[in-house]
N, C-alpha and C positions, 0 to 999 in steps of 0.2 A: 663239540655230538650229542646228541640227545638221545639217549638212552634207557630214557626213566624207564621204557618196557621192554627192553635186551632182559635176557637171562643174566639170573646172577649168579651160577654155576656154570658153565659151558663141562657140562663131567667129563675128564675124561676117560677113555673107555680101550682107547688098543693107542701101542706107542708100536713104529712099527720101526728095523734094525736101517732105516734111513733118518730116522732121528725123526719123520711125519706124527703125528698128538693125532688121532681121534675123539672123538666128541661127541653128545650125545645129540650133536647141531644136526650133524656128519650123515647122523641117519635118521633120527624128525624131530622140526623145531618144535613139535609140541611136547615134550617127552622128557623136558631140561629142567621144568619146574617150576621156583618160585620167579618173579621177575627181581628185578633192585628192586624198582620202589614195593614190590610184598615186600620183599622180607626185608630190607630199614624198615620197613614198619610194624610188623610186631617182634621184630626185636628192640629194637622202643617201647613200645605197650608193654612187650616182655620184662621192661626197666625202670617202665611208669609205675608196675604194675607192682615189682619189687621190691619199688626205695619206698611207696605211700600203702598207705590200705585204702584202699578202694573198691568196692565190694559195693554199693547201687549201685541201680540198674545207671541213675543217669550217669553215676564216676564213670559206669563201664562203655557208657556211650560218650561218655567226653576224651577219652578215653584212644578212644577207635578208631577217633576222627582226629582229636594233637596227631598221634601215632603217623597217620598219611601226610597230616600237614605237613612233617617234620619233615618228616622222608623227601617229600617230595622240594621240600625249601633246599635240604643241603645236598640231595644227587643235584640238584638243577645253581648250585656254587658250584660242585665240585666236577662239576661238563665244562667250568671258565675255563 
């Protein structure tokens, strides 16, 4: 299943008496927030920044690129 661009959170917005659940995907596909790749990349970037003292412009460029590459590979592996 290729899901790098699927939403990370189809947030629940309503639970019906029948037990069914509506999510933000039922209302508008554009209103679901970050994709799995975007959220994973941001979380990895946050971890890298908090662990290492990376503050120069070149450090920030490396963090941005590395975070996306790592998130892509992790999500690809998870899809297997």
